[in-house]
C-alpha positions in Angstrom: 150.1 57.8 150.9 149.8 61.4 151.9 148.3 62.3 155.3 147.1 65.7 156.3 146.2 66.3 159.9 144.5 69.5 161.1 143.0 70.7 164.3 140.2 73.2 165.1 139.9 74.7 168.5 142.6 72.4 170.0 146.3 72.1 170.0 147.7 69.1 168.0 150.3 67.6 170.3 153.1 65.4 168.9 151.5 62.4 170.7 148.1 63.1 169.0 149.8 63.4 165.6 151.7 60.1 166.2 148.5 58.3 167.1 146.7 59.5 164.0 149.7 58.6 161.8 149.7 55.1 163.4 146.0 54.7 162.5 146.4 55.9 158.9 149.5 53.8 158.4 147.6 50.7 159.5 144.9 51.6 157.0 147.5 52.0 154.3 149.1 48.6 155.1 145.8 46.8 155.1 144.2 48.3 152.0 145.9 49.1 148.7 145.0 52.0 146.6 144.7 54.7 149.3 146.2 57.9 147.8 145.4 60.6 150.3 143.9 61.0 153.8 142.7 64.2 155.5 142.1 64.0 159.2 140.4 66.9 161.0 140.2 66.9 164.8 137.8 69.4 166.4 136.8 70.3 170.0 133.2 71.5 170.4 132.1 72.2 174.0 132.8 68.9 175.8 132.8 66.7 172.7 135.8 65.8 170.5 135.0 65.2 166.8 137.3 63.3 164.5 136.7 63.4 160.8 138.5 61.5 158.1 138.3 61.9 154.3 140.0 59.1 152.5 140.7 59.0 148.8 141.0 55.6 147.1 141.0 54.5 143.5 137.3 54.6 142.6 135.8 56.1 145.8 136.1 58.8 148.4 135.2 57.7 151.9 134.2 60.1 154.7 133.6 59.1 158.3 132.9 61.2 161.5 133.1 60.2 165.1 132.3 62.0 168.3 133.3 61.2 171.9 134.3 62.9 175.2 137.8 61.4 174.7 139.8 62.3 171.6 141.6 59.0 171.4 138.3 57.1 171.7 136.9 59.2 168.9 139.9 58.4 166.7 139.5 54.6 167.5 135.8 54.7 166.6 136.7 56.6 163.4 139.2 53.9 162.5 136.5 51.2 162.9 134.0 53.1 160.8 136.5 53.6 158.0 137.4 49.9 157.9 133.7 49.0 157.7 133.2 51.4 154.8 136.2 50.2 152.9 135.2 46.5 153.3 131.7 47.4 152.2 133.0 49.2 149.1 135.4 46.3 148.3 132.6 43.8 148.7 130.4 45.7 146.3 133.2 46.0 143.8 134.0 42.3 144.0 130.3 41.3 143.7 129.8 43.5 140.6 132.9 42.1 139.0 131.8 38.5 139.5 128.2 39.3 138.6 129.1 40.6 135.2 131.3 37.6 134.5 128.6 35.2 135.6 125.9 37.0 133.6 128.0 36.7 130.5 128.5 33.0 131.0 124.8 32.5 131.7 123.8 34.3 128.5 126.2 32.2 126.5 124.8 29.0 128.0 121.2 30.2 127.4 122.0 30.9 123.7 123.6 27.5 123.3 120.5 25.8 124.8 118.2 27.8 122.5 120.2 26.6 119.5 119.7 23.0 120.5 
């Protein structure tokens, strides 16, 4: 997985880079299929904004989090991304099972009609 980290109106310290890398590595270990992540950290007035764009097979996920503390914004961003990935995987799993079940139900209905 490729991770790009950029900062706007703030200096990216090695500690901040390491923290973001730790979060993205956790995502990569938990969910297969992640190909690229783009993390943008911004400071606007007294708020810190963390944005993440994640590319997976079949979907692009974007999440944004704001907080007065940068590390808290990154943590909240991590939670939001996990929720979105689980939601996507749930929809993918449901649609796969639904199509299989619909096909079986149609075959059973056709067999019952013949009797």
